C-alpha positions in Angstrom: 127.8 133.5 93.3 125.4 135.0 90.7 124.9 138.5 89.3 121.7 140.2 90.4 119.7 141.5 87.5 119.0 145.2 87.6 122.0 146.0 89.7 125.6 146.9 89.0 127.6 143.9 87.7 129.8 144.0 90.7 126.9 143.2 93.0 126.3 139.5 93.3 124.2 137.1 95.4 125.4 133.8 97.0 122.3 131.7 97.6 122.6 128.8 100.0 120.5 126.4 102.0 118.5 128.4 104.6 119.6 128.6 108.2 118.1 130.4 111.1 119.6 133.8 111.8 119.1 136.5 114.4 116.7 138.4 112.2 114.9 135.6 110.3 115.7 132.8 107.9 118.9 133.5 106.1 118.7 132.4 102.5 121.8 134.1 100.9 124.3 136.9 101.0 124.3 140.0 98.8 127.9 141.0 98.0 128.5 144.7 97.5 132.0 146.0 96.8 133.7 146.2 100.1 130.7 144.9 102.1 128.2 142.1 102.2 124.7 141.8 103.6 122.8 138.7 104.6 119.5 138.2 102.7 116.9 137.3 105.3 113.3 136.5 105.3 111.2 137.3 108.4 108.9 134.5 109.6 105.4 134.9 108.2 102.5 135.4 110.6 101.1 131.9 109.9 104.2 130.0 108.7 104.4 126.4 107.6 106.4 124.2 109.9 109.8 125.7 110.8 112.6 124.6 108.5 110.2 123.4 105.7 110.7 124.3 102.1 107.4 126.3 102.1 108.7 128.4 105.1 112.0 129.1 103.3 110.1 130.4 100.3 108.0 132.6 102.5 104.7 130.9 101.9 102.0 131.7 104.5 98.6 130.4 105.1 96.0 133.2 104.6 92.8 131.2 105.3 91.3 127.7 105.2 88.0 126.1 105.3 86.6 122.6 104.8 88.3 121.4 101.6 89.9 124.7 100.5 92.8 126.9 101.3 94.3 130.3 100.3 98.1 130.8 100.7 100.3 133.8 99.8 103.9 134.2 99.0 105.8 137.5 98.6 108.1 137.4 95.5 111.7 137.8 96.4 114.8 138.1 94.2 115.8 134.5 94.8 112.4 133.3 93.4 113.3 134.8 90.0 114.8 133.4 86.8 117.1 135.5 84.6 114.1 137.0 82.8 112.8 138.4 86.1 109.8 136.0 86.1 109.1 133.7 89.0 110.7 130.2 88.5 108.1 127.6 87.6 109.3 125.3 90.4 108.4 128.0 92.9 104.9 128.4 91.4 104.5 124.6 91.5 105.5 124.6 95.2 103.0 127.3 96.0 100.2 125.4 94.3 101.3 122.2 96.1 101.4 124.0 99.5 97.8 125.3 98.9 96.7 121.7 98.0 98.3 120.4 101.2 96.5 122.9 103.4 93.2 122.2 101.7 93.6 118.4 102.0 94.6 118.5 105.7 91.2 120.1 106.5 89.5 116.9 105.5 91.8 114.3 107.1 90.6 112.2 110.0 92.7 111.9 113.2 95.7 109.7 112.5 95.7 110.3 108.8 98.4 112.1 106.8 98.6 112.9 103.1 101.3 113.1 100.4 101.4 114.4 96.9 101.2 111.5 94.4 100.7 113.6 91.2 100.8 117.3 90.4 100.3 119.0 87.0 100.7 122.7 86.4 99.8 124.7 83.3 101.8 128.0 83.3 99.7 130.6 81.6 101.8 133.8 81.8 105.0 135.0 83.4 104.5 135.6 87.1 105.9 139.0 88.2 105.0 141.6 90.8 105.1 141.8 94.6 103.3 138.5 95.6 101.5 135.4 94.4 98.3 133.9 95.8 97.2 130.3 95.4 93.6 129.2 96.1 93.0 125.5 96.2 90.0 123.3 96.7 89.4 119.6 96.9 87.2 118.5 94.1 87.1 114.8 95.0 87.6 113.0 98.3 87.8 109.2 98.2 88.9 106.8 100.9 92.5 106.7 99.6 92.9 109.7 97.2 91.9 113.3 97.1 92.0 115.4 93.9 92.3 119.1 94.0 92.7 122.1 91.8 94.5 125.4 92.4 94.6 128.8 90.7 97.8 130.9 91.2 97.3 134.6 90.6 99.7 137.6 90.8 99.1 140.6 93.0 96.9 142.2 90.3 94.6 139.1 90.1 96.0 137.8 86.8 95.8 134.0 86.5 99.4 132.9 86.0 99.0 129.1 86.5 96.3 126.4 86.9 97.2 123.2 88.8 95.6 119.8 89.2 96.9 117.4 91.9 96.2 114.1 93.6 97.1 113.3 97.2 97.3 109.8 98.6 95.8 109.4 102.1 97.9 107.3 104.5 97.7 106.2 108.1 100.4 108.0 110.2 103.1 105.7 111.5 103.1 105.2 115.2 106.2 105.3 117.3 
């Protein structure tokens, strides 16, 4: 159980591994004196595969094209550090999710891809209502794809710049 910044000290949050609930993905429980409330996240209109980390974080695909993608994530209390800025690992996951969507637009039938390297420069604290990551593939080889992503806040401020490499693999059969 952890305190929730900005609320009375007797209000706490118990985060836990997500599970499906009647009203969405349950990611924790807010505890108020004498009562508790499940913290749920409604499925996004274009969610990533059910039960994936991206879905738990609320990342949704906005649009894609050949070699590029735009994804969006509403900022929730459980994304924040104690300084009320989004945790760097959440920003890195958002950038990686955008890369993955961009890479998949260029894969041939029977191919899959996996992150082999990801570097993120954090430029300013991420705050506000949502973050957007726009990624594009800048090199496509026979075995590797390299991409870049810009992560911006709801006001369009650049909060992180990422560079990543994906390895292209043949899907296992059977």
